[in-house]
N, C-alpha and C positions, 0 to 999 in steps of 0.2 A: 452323614453315610451311616452310621452305629445300630441306625433303626433297618436297615438296610434286612438285617441278620439277628433279629427276634431271639433274645435271650428263654430258650423254650426250657430249662434246664429249672429253670424259676415259676413255669406253669405261665406265663404271658403268651404263649402262642396263641393265634386263634385258630390252628387247625384242632380235630380233635380225634383222637382213635377211633373213636368210633363215627364213619364217614354221615353223613346226611343220611334219612329213611330209604331204603333196601326202595329200587327200581328194579327192573325189570328190563330198562333200556338205560345206557352209557347217559352222562349228563353232559350236557354242552356248555362250553367254556364263555365267560362274560363276554357279552354283546360288546360291553365299550370299548375291550381291545381289537376289535375286529373290522373297529368306524372310523381308524385311521386315515386310510384310502392311501396303504399304502402297500402297495402290490408287493410281492414275495418274487426277490427274482433268482432265487433257487432252482427256480421253473416251474412248470404247470406242467399237472398230468393229466395225459389223455383221456386217461379213462373218469366213468362219473364217481369216483371215490370220496365222499364228504371227510370233511376236519377231523368230525369222529371217528367214521373210517379208519384212518390213519393214524388216530392215536388208539385206538382200539388194536387195532397191529403192530403199531410200538408198542406196544403195551404187552403184546404175548409175543414179540423179539424181545424184552426188557425181562422178562420174566423167564426165557428160555434159556438162555445163554448166563443167567443170573442162580438158575436152579443145576445146572451143568453144570460152571466153573470151577468148582470148590467142592471136597469132600470135607473140607475139614470143619469141624463144631469152632463157632466161636463161643465167647461169652457174652453175658448180658450185662444188659446197660447198668453201669452205677447208679444212675437213678433216670428212671424213668417217670413216675408220678409222687411227687414229692409230698402227698398227703399218705400216704403206705408206709407204714410202720417197719414193714419187712423189705423196702426195695431193695434191697442184695439178697433176697433169695433166688434162686432159678427155679421155682416154681411157679413163679410167676409168669413163666414163660411157657406155659405147659397149653397153652392154646395153640402154640403154631410148632408145635413139637414134630407134625407131618414136613414142615414147609422144610425146602432147601437152605443148606448151611450157611451160604448165599445171601441171600434172603434175610436170615438168620442174623446176619453180622448186627448187632447193639449197635446204635444212637450216640455220640459225646458232642459237650459244648465247649469244643474244643476253641478258647479264646480267640486263638490268632492262626487260621485255618492257611497252609499253601497258595488258596487259589485266590482268598482274601488279598494276600501280603502280592499275588502275583499280577492282579487286577487293580493293586492301591487301594483294595477298600477297608472300611475303620472294624473295630471292632466293637461289637456293644458295647453301651457305655460312654462312649471317645467325644469327643469333641468333635462336630461338624459340621459344617456350617451349608448344607444338603437343602436345600427345599422340601418341605412335606408337603401330603394334601392333606386336604382336612380330616383328622380325625385317625392318622393313620402313626400316631405313637403307637407305643406296644402295649400290648393286650387292650388300650383301650375300651371300655365297655364291659372287659369280660373278665368271666370269675374264671377260676385257676382250673385248670384241666388237664388229663392227660396229654401226655405228649408220648406219639409215634417212638417206638422199641426198636424198630429198622427197617434198617433200606425199603425193603420189601413192602410195608406197613405206611413209609413213608412215602413211595411211589404212587400207590392205588391210592391215596389219598390227593396227590400232586395232580392225579390225572384226570382223579372222578372218577373213576372203576368201582361199580357196585360190588360187593362179597360174594355175590352170587352169581358174577363173571367171574371174578376172580377165581374161586373155589375152584370152577368150571376149567378154569385153563389150567389150572394147576394140577388137579385130576389127567387131563388128558397130559399131560405134559411128564406126568410122575410115568401112565401107559405106555408116551413115548418113548421115557430114558430108558424102561427096561429094553429096549429091543439097541439101542444103542451101546450095549457092551462095544470097545474098542473103537468108539465112531468120536466122533464130534458133531454137536449142531448144526453148524454150515455146513455137514455132509448131506443134509437133510433137508425135502424141503417144506417147510414148517404146515405152512397154510393147507396144504397137500395132505401133513400129519392129522394137525387137528380134523380136517373132515373125515379122516377114514376113523379118527378115535371118537368122535362125539355122534350122542346119536340126538334123534329128537326126543329122547327119554330124557336127556339130560337137560333139558331146557324144559322154561313155564306153559310155553304152548307151541302151536306147530309154531306160528306166526313168528314169533321168536327166533325160532331155531332155522325156518327159511330166510329171514333177514341177516342169520346171523350165515347159512349160507353162500348167500349172494356176493355177503364180503368178502370171504374171502378168495370167490371165482373170479371176482372184479381185482383185489390183489393178485393172483395168478397170471390173469392177462394183462393185467400192468409192471409186474417183475418181469414176466417172463416173454411176453410179445409188443407189448407196446415201449417200455424202456428198460432190453434187456442189457445186461452187461458186456456181451459179445453181441454184437448187430447182428441180425439174421440173416440169413440167405431167401433170393425173393425166388428161390427154386424149392426151397424146402418144404415139403408139402408135410412135414408132420405140425407145422408152424398153423398151415392152413387146417389142419384137422384139429387144431386143440382151440383154434377158434370157432369151428365149428361145433366141436359140444361144449365150451362155455358158453356161449351163446344161448345153446338149445336147455344148457341148466337154468340158465338165466332166466328162459321164459320156464320149465319144468322143473320143478329142482329134484334131483338126481338121487337114486340110490346109494349109501356110499359104504355100504358093506364088503366087507374081503375079495368077496366073491362075484361082487355083481361085474358085470360085464361093461357097463357104461364108463365106472370106477376105474377098471383096470385100463380101460382106454385113453379117461384121465391122467391116469399114474403112467402110465405108458407116453404118454405124448409130453406131460408135463419132466417130466424124469429126464428124457433124449433131451430138451430144448434148455434143461437148469442144469444140464450136467457140460456143455460144452464145452471146452478149457477157455480163459481168457489170458493163457500163455505164462502163466504161473504155475509152481506144480503143485501144489495143493487139490485136494480132492474137496472143494465145495462146491457147493450146488449155487449156480447164479438164480436168484426167485428173488431176491429185495436191493442188491448192492449195483444198479442202474441207475443211471442219473435222467429225470430227477429226483425217481422214487426214492433211493435210499438217503438223497438231502431233504425230502418234505417228510422223512419218519424220521430221521435226523432231529430236525428240528423241533417236531412233538414232544422230543427226547429232553431237549434242549430247555424246552419250554416250561418242564416242570421245577426247573431248579430257581424260581418265582414263586412266592407265597400264593395260595390260591385265594385268602382271603386279606393279602395287603399288594396288591399287584405289582406298587413298587420297590414291593424288599425279595430279597434273595435268602433262603432259606438259613439256617444256621450249619444245617448239613449237608451241605452244598460239596464240601470233599468227597464224604463216601458216596454221595446220589454220584456224583459226575465219575468217583472211580468204576461205580458200579454201569454208570450210561456207556463207560469208554468200549467196557466189555462187547456192546451192540456191532463193532466196527469189524468183525470179522464177518457178521452176516450183512449187512450194509455197505461194506466194502470202503468204510472211512478210513482214511487214516490222519496223521497230525494236521498237516496243510486244510484241511477237509473241516478236522473239525476247530481247528482257528479260523477258518472264514465263517463257519455254519455258526459259532459263537460271535464273532463279531458283530454278525447281523442279529441273530435275535437279543442282543442284548442293546442294540438300538435301533430296533423294530420294539422292541419294551418299554424303552424310553420316549419314542415317538409315540406311542399306543396310549401313555399314561399323562399326554397332555405334558410332556418336557420340561416336567418340575424335578425328577431328582437326577439331579447335578453327576451322582456317583455314578449312575447309571451309564453317562456320556462319556466321564471320565473312564469308566472301567470298558465302551466299549472301543474307547481311542488306546487306549493301553494294548487291549486285544488285538487291536487292526497293528499293532509295532509289531508281534507278531506276524501277521501275513506279509507282512512289509517283507521282514526274513523270509518266509520260503517264497515272497515270489519271485528271488532274488535266486533262488537256487534250482528251480524248473523250467522246464518248457513245454511241459505238458500241455495237451491242445486244448483237452478238454477239461483240467484246473483253469486255464487262462483265461478259457470261454465263462466260466462260471465266476472266477476272479472279477472280469470286468462287465458282468452283468450288478454285479455285487456293489462291487465301488462305483460304479454310473449310477446303481440306485442309490446311494447313500450321500453320492456327490452332487444326484438331480434332487435329493430333499434339501440339504445342504444350501446349495445355491439357489433354489428357491429365493428361502429365503436371504442369505445375503447378499443376494445381488439388489435386493431393498432393504436392507435391514432398517433404512431408518423406520419401515412401515412395521417391521417384524420385532423388534424391542424397544420396550419400553421402559423406563423405571421399576415396573414389573418384574420382568425378566432379562433385565441386561445381564444376570449374572450366569445367563446361557452361554451370553455371546461367546466366551470366548473360548470355551467347550465345543462346541459348535463350529467354530471358524478352526479348532484343530486338528478336528473329526474331517472336515472337508477339506482341506489341506493337504493331510497325512492322505487321504485316500485319492485327492488330485495326484502328488507325486509320484504314487505306487502305477498310476495309469501312466502317466506320463515315463516318470523314467523307467519302468518294469516293463508294461505293454504294449506303448507305442512302438512303433516301425522307427517314426521319424525322429524321435528323441536319438535314435541309439545312431542316426547316421551324421546326430551332431555332435561337437565334442560337449562333454557334460555342465562344462564352465561359460557357456554360452546360454545356459539355460537356466532361472532361479523360479523353480514354479512357485513356492511358494509366494514368492514377493510379486511374480507374474497374477496369481491370481487374487489374490489381497487388493494387486493394482485394479482389476477389472471388478471388483466386487464393491471400493470405493467410488470410482466414475459412473458405474451404471445403478449407487444406489444416489449417490449425489444429482446423477442428473433426472431420476425419477423425482425425488424429493424439490428437486426445479422447478420443475414441469409441475406439482403441486402446489408449491409456494407461492407460484406466478398464476395457477386458477383462483387461487386465493386472494391476491390480490388483485387479480381483478374484479372477484366479488363484492372485495370491502370499496371499490371503486363506485362497481354500481350504487350500491346499499348504502352509500353516501351522496352521493351526486345531486341531492338536494339540500347537502346539510352546506355551509357559510365555507368556502377553500376547501372543498375535498383536497387530497393526497393525490398527485399524479398516479398511474399503475404502475413505474418502473420506479419511483421514491418507495413506494411500500414495499415492493418487493427489494428494493437495496437493503435497508431496513430488514426485513424479515429474512434475507440472504445471511446478512450479516447473524442475525441472532445464528443461522443455522449453523453458522460457521465455527460461533463459539461453541455455539454444544456437541458439535463434531470434534472441536479439540480437545474437552473437558470429558467427553463420555465415551466416544469410542476410537479418536485417536492413538489412548491407550493402551487401549488392549489389542488394536490392529498392527500398534508399531510393533509389538512379539514376531511379526512374520517380513512388516515393510518398515524399515529405520527412517522415511519419511513419509506417515501414514499422511499426518498433517497437511503436510506440502503438496499430496497428491489431490489430495480431497480441494483443496482451496483453489487449488488449481485451475479444477473439473469445477469449480463453480464461480471462476474470475472466467472460463471459458465460456459457462451456459449463460452468462449476464453481457458478456462481451457480444454478442447475437444481437440481444434485444438490445441494448446502447447503443451500437454502432449506424442497425438500422435507425435509433431515432434521433443521432446527431447529424446523420445524414437524411432526414426530413423534414429538420429544423432549420427556418429561414429569417427568421428575428430574432429576437431577446424578446421571452413572453414568463412570469411569475413559474410556470408550470413547466417550461425548459430551465428553468434555475435549479427551481429544488433539484429535475429528476439532475439533473448533474450535478450537481455537490454532491447530491444523496451517492452517486456514483464513484465520485471522485472520494468520499469518506470511506465506500464501504474499499474500493479498492486499496487504499492505503491500509487499512484493517488487514484483508486479504494477505496482502505482501508481507506485513508484518507476524504474521501467522506465520507465512510461510519460512520466512528468515529464522522466524526463533524457533522453526522444527529443524532448521535445515545446520543447527550450530555444529553438531559433531559430523554433518556426513562430509566425506571426501573433499566435495566440490563446493563445502559451500553453500553447498543450495541454487547453483549458478543452474544448474538443467532445470527447478523447477521454476525457479524465476523467466526463464527461459520461455517455460508454457504461457507466460500471461505479463501479452504484450499490453502499454497500457493504454487503456480505453480512450486517452485523450480527453478527460474529459475539460481539462482544466485550459488544455487548448482551444477546445471546442468552445468551453467559455467569454474569452478572453477572443476568440475571434466575435462573437456574437457582441458583444459587449463593444469593440473595435466597430464595428456595422450598426449598435445603437449613438456611439459618441459619432459616427461621422452624417448621421442624419440628426443629431441632433445640431451638429458646426454648422451643418448647411442650412437648417433652418435658421439658426443665428447670423447665417451672414445673406439669406433671404431680409430680417429685419432690418439687419443693418441698410443697406439697399433701399428697403419698401422705405424708411422710415428718411434715411438721407435725403430720398425726394422729397418729403412733404416739409425737409424740415426750414425753417424763413432765420433761424438762428436770430432770434429774438430775444437781448439779453434783459428783458422783462418779461420772457418768461415764468421767471423763477424766482426770489431773493437772491438766490449767491448768482447770478448769471450766467448761466452756462444753459448748452441746448437742453431741449425735452428729449432729441432722437438719443443722447447717450444715458440719460434715466433711464428711459425705456430699455435701452442694450444691456445695461449694467444689471437691469431686474432679469430680463433675458439668461442670461450667467448665471444670476444667483439661481433661479430656478432648472436647470442643467448642472449646476454644482450639486442641488439639493436633490435632485430626481438623481445623479449619480452613486452620491452616498445612500440612498435607500434602496440601491440593487442590491438583494439579496447573493450576493457574488463573494469568491475568497479572497478575493484578490485585486481592492479599491487599491492597496500602495502600487502593484504593479504596472497597469491600468491609467492610474492618475497621472504620466507625467505627458499621456495619449491627448489625455485632455484637455490638461493645460495647454498643452501646445496646439492644440485646435483653439482656442478661446483666443487664445495670447495671438493668432494669427490672425480671428476674426477684428477682435481691438484693434488690433496693429492696423486695418484696412479698414476700419473706421476712423483711423488717426488720417491716414493717406489721403481719405476721399478727403477730411476736414479741411483740407488743409489747400489741397486741389483748387488751383483757378485764383488761388490769392496772390501772384507772383514769386517775383523775389528782388531782390536792390536792384539789379540790371534793368529790370522790365520797368522801372521808372525813371533810372538816370537819362537824361535827353542824352539824344548824340550832339559829341563839343565840334561844331563849324571848323569850315578849314581856318588857318592863319591868314592875318593881314593887319597892314600896316595901319594907324592910323593916319587921318587926315587932318592933320590940326588945323584949325579953325577951319573943319567946312561948313556949311550953310544945310547940307541934304541927313543934318543926322536926328533932325525929325523925322523924316523920310525913312530913311534904316530904321530907325526905332522901331515904325509900324508896318515895315514890310519884315523885319526881322522877326517882331511880337509875331504876326501873322505865321510867319512860317515856324514859329518855335511850335504855336500854339496847335499848329495842323499836326507838327511831327508827335506831341505828344499827346494828342487826340487820336491817333494814329495805331498809338504803341498801349492803350489801355483800352480802347473800345472794348474791347475781347473780355475784359473784365466788368462792362457797367455795363451789358446788353441787362442786370437786371438790377437789384437793390441789395443781395446777401452779401456784398463785397463793402455794404458802409463803413465807415465808423464804428456804429455801434454793432453792425454784426461779427467783423471782424475783432473786436472784444471778445463779444460771444464765441467765436470759435476759437481765440488763445485761454478762456475761461473753461470752455468745454475740455480742450488739453488737459490745463491741468487738475482738473477735477477726475480728468479719466488714471491722472495717473498717482492722482492721491487712492484714490480708489484702489490702484495694480497693491497696493500695500495694506487695506483694510480686507483684501480677497485673497490675500495670502498670507496670513493669519488665522481665516475664514476656514480656509482651506486645511491648515493645520491642525484645528480646533475638531471643524470633523473628521478626519484622521484621526485622531488620538478617538476618538467614540466608535470609531470601527474596528468590530470584533477581530477583524481579521488579523489588525494589525500589528505591529511591531514596533519596540523601543525605538530603533534605530529608524523609520519610518518615518515621523516626527521630529526624532531630536536634534536633526541636523538640518533646520531650515531653511539654509541655503539651496538645498537641492529641491525646494518646493516655491522657487519664485519666476513671474515671468519676466521674458528678458525682452521682446521685441517690443512690446505694447510701450514701459514705461522710455526706453531707447527711441522709441518714434514722437514720442510726447512732449521730452527733451526737445526732439531737435524740429520736430514740428511749430510747440511755442518760439523757438530761437527761429523759424524762416516768419512764422506769422510777424511778429515782433517786425523783424528786419524790415519785411514788403508792407507793411504796418507803417513805420515810420517814412521808409523813403517815398509811397504812398500819400501822405499826407506832406511832406516839403515839396518832392516833384510832380505832384501832380496838384493835389485837394489846393494846396497854397502856392501854384505856377504864376498864379493872376499876381500876387504877390513879390514874391522871389522871382521869379524867372525874367516873367512879363516886366517886369516894374522897376525893381532894385537896381539903384546907379544906371539906369537907360539914361540917354544924352546929361544931363547937369549931374552929376555926383549929391551935389547939396540938395536938389530938388527931390532928388528919388530915393530916400535914405531909406531906413530899414524900420523906421514903425509901424509901418501896414503889415509889415509880416508879424510884428511881434503880437499885434493885435490878433492877427487870428490864430496866428500858432498860440496865444494867451487859453484862447477860446476853447482848443480843441485838444488842449492838456488839461481843461478843466474837466472835459466830458469825457478823457479816457481814466482818467483820476476816482472821477466816482462810476465807471461803470466796471473796469478792469477790477481783478481781485488783486488784491493788496499783495499776495506772493508776486507775483508778476508785474506786480503794474512798475518798480522801479525797473524791473528788466527793458519795458519797451520805453518810458522816457529817457531810457542809455541811448537806445536805440534812436529816437529823436533826435539830441541832440548832435548824434554821431551824426543821423544825414543833414539836420541844421549846418555844421560845418562842415560837412562837405557840399552843399548848396551853396554856402558863400563865399567858400574856394571856389566855385566852379563857375560864380558869377564873377569875379575877381580876375582867373587866371585862359579862361574861357565862357565868357557873354558873349563873343559877336563885338561886329564892326559898328553895334548901335551902345555901347560901352570903351569909356576911354578916363585914364587917369592921371594926374598927373604930380609932383613931389608935393602940389600945396592938399591933395586931396588925404593926404594916411589918417587928418587927425581925424577929421571926419568919417573915416572906414577904422582907423580905430576905437572913436568913441561907439559907434555904432556895432562893434566886437562886442565892445565892453557889457551893452546893454544885452543883446543877445546871450551871455551866461550868465547876467545878472538874473535872466527868467525865467534860469533853469536850477538858478541857485536862490530862488522867491526867498529870499533873506533868513537864507538855513533852515526853510520847509521844505528844500525840494531835495535835487540830487546831493551828495555827500561832495565835496570840496575835491578830493580825490579822483571824483570819477568827472570833473568836470574841468580837471586838470588834464588828466586823460586822452579827452576826446576833444581839447582845445590847442593840445601843445602843437602840433602841426598848421595849424592857423594861425596861432601865435610865431608860428617858426618861419609864419613865411611871409605875414605882414611888413618888416622893416625893410622887405626888398620894396614897398611903395616910397620908401620916406628919402630912399639912396640917392643922387644924383645919377645921369644916364649915361655920364664916359662911367662911372665906378662900374655901374651896370654892366656896360661892355665888355672894360680889360676881364670883370668876375667872370664874365659869359664864355672870353676868350679861351683864360686857362681852364676851365675846369671842364672843357671840351678837349682840351690839349690832352688834359689829363687823362681822359675816359679815351680820347681817337688814338693818342699818340702825336709819332712825327708826321702823318699820313695827312694831319688837319694844320700845318704851318700852312700847305699852299693857298689850302682850301677848307672853311670851316664846314665841316659836315651839317645835314639841317637833324637835328638830334630828336628822335622817336617821343613820341607822348605813352610814355608809361602812367597815369593815372594817380601815380603815388608823389605828390607835390613835397618838394625838399628843396630850401633854399639854397643847398650845394649841386641841385640838379639840373643839369643843362636846358630840359626843358623846359622846365619852371623859371629859369631866369628868363628864356627865349619869350616866355608868355607876359611877361611882366614887360617886356619892351615893346613887346605888340600891343599892347595897351596902354603903351606911353604915350601921354598927348603931347611928343617936341618933336622937329625935325629933327636933334643929332638921333634919335633913334629911328624915325623915319629911314633916315638917309644910309643908316647901317643896317635897317633891312632889306633895305631898296638893294644897296651894293653886296652886300654881302647874299640874300640866298632870294633875290627879286621879288619881292610877297608884294600883292597886291592891294590898293586903298578899298577896295571893298570886294563882297562875294560876288 
């Protein structure tokens, strides 16, 4: 700020005591100050007075009030020429001896003036951070020169008034002063007196005189007719007459002699109108105190506070200069309130007109505006309020034009001006709202925070504009990169740009705006959040499937939202509500949910495809164990390959929620593989499918010759029953022994692969960028549940069905149809063992070793069940005597030996386990008939109690053979080839001898 006040005492001023070469016409002001496009709010004159005309008139007024305001002689300057050895000599001012004492007041270089302090301006040489226009340093390129020694001389130079004009006005004022004995200058109409006193001979030529006369006539027209202090009555004839006189004089110059009739008419009309009272007790003539005439003239005077050669600097002698300028108030009708308002405007307008680089001008305007704010609260004068509103609206309009789009206005080169501009705009807005607006008065003041509301508006407006610009930029970037591989989607580019914009806002603008709005950054990010929300929600509603572009956009939106919310939260740490109001303005984008929904759709599509593959491959599957070395089905290989591909594709998705969505995929895969397992075992039957229906109980016909007939008939019936039970399973060759082996191998393979898949999933999850340690540290949570269980149950079901199919279906001709039919000694177990050994060999070579023991164990259990079924439910074709027991016992031992295989077969404990029931029942076949009958009676009475004493009830068939079970004992008696047994059965139950 120091450079605003050049140290003129050291010869650094750019002004010289001798003005530029003499001209007969006044100079115009620099054009660059008039090119700012900022129209004065102080009002426009209805007359054709130029700025040059107004400046000359203002100078006339200044000289008039200063020359007549004091008669006290003033001392000379203590230092006006640093090169002069006699600078203290009074004779140095001899050239100005005829001048007024007031104008002759000497100028001093006071280091700290009152005005500088009031405006917050620094003294020369003090440290300042103000920006300077190029070459604005003190005395840059200038040699030492004389400085003006009087206020009058300074004002003449500042207003660019040639010495000839200055001398002419001063001569006229001397003449006028002679006739002002006892009167004050404001009691005369100065232009009228000047017209009377100056003649054409006082000018260089007639043309100059005519121009001067026209100017003064226009001034009279503007001050008395067009903008009078006291409004004119339309019926006032004098105003009409004066208008006619002036218009005539403008067309043809008039004679201004004292006795000239035209001049007398002009004086009469002017004095009549100018002397009308405005309600005050003074005898002032009102010719320059009407609005906006007075304000425009005063504006010209205030402009002289700025150095004509350094447009951003205020002259060092501003205190003395302002003191004299204020003396014009008596003529111009200015008071302190109007002065404060006009000076605020002049400071502000100068800041704008000089490329807005000198911040001290702006701070000075803001400081002066604080005085205006005080004035606005103390007066309700309508004329003042009108000018106040106009001026503040102009200032506010200029500031808001920049602040409503401050991202376009401010950059690193001028960001230092933002705080001052915001402060000025907010101050103007507060005065307008609180002291001018009637609406504000109807509300309680606590309900309106003008500063916060304005900043809120600026932030939201500017960021909406910036967002729209970023969106256009993103669209252009997308178009420019459309021919490049994998170009980013527009909304992904936009999200990135908006994130940068938010960070820039937080770092650059929010610290400035926070002085007026505590949540400046929060409002900014909430605005950006809302702007992007409009775009992302439309996008989300339009996407129907998961694509790389969709994932990129949604992930970018999710990251942007997290960043914006984080800024809002940090900004609101010290707020009363903790930022809840701002956060409520930021409803979630639901980008993560949108991604999840798209991924779920993707998963469903993939799983539907897997299920289709399951059905398609199962339809073609022939269950050939020789299809590969391991003996499992090719369809399982294909299905597991598809599952692998699905898992790979899932983890290749550029999504942030692999761990969260993995259970959906695993659950779906689990169900698909379970579906495969169920299909693989379907149609294979179960244990009960192959066990033949037990025939009704009969008693043996001892010594019957029809045994051979019964044997053939029974065989035929049993074969028919057996064939009808399994014909649905033998429609093709997919349920033969090799095929069943392949099915069992396949289920075992799938179960084994489940462990591999689970480990692979953990590995893929560990390599996933979005996974956390807890996502894969607990392996139990990433396991398949349905398929392994289904495989275990499937192997169990297939193994059991396989075993009973072999015994009761494939070997029925040597077991059910052959073993012990007729004479036991001639139909023993050897054929069965031979066939069984052949099948066991096929199974051992085909079935995987991990399930081989299981299947052979089930076959042994089925063999024991078949052996007992032949003994206890073989039908009338079979009968046994006590003498047959050794044969039966030996055959059973041979059966066990087959599965023992000299230690290479089943473990002995398994053989003992599955043969326990047979071993318990066989001794009954060696017992005599009477003891069997007695044992039967005893166990029946124990089971049924006293009700069985009169008649033994027929025990039902339980199928659970046991030597102490009534039905087991009864069946041994039924197949006992003995007269005693037959008689007991006939008498007790009346059982038939044949079916």
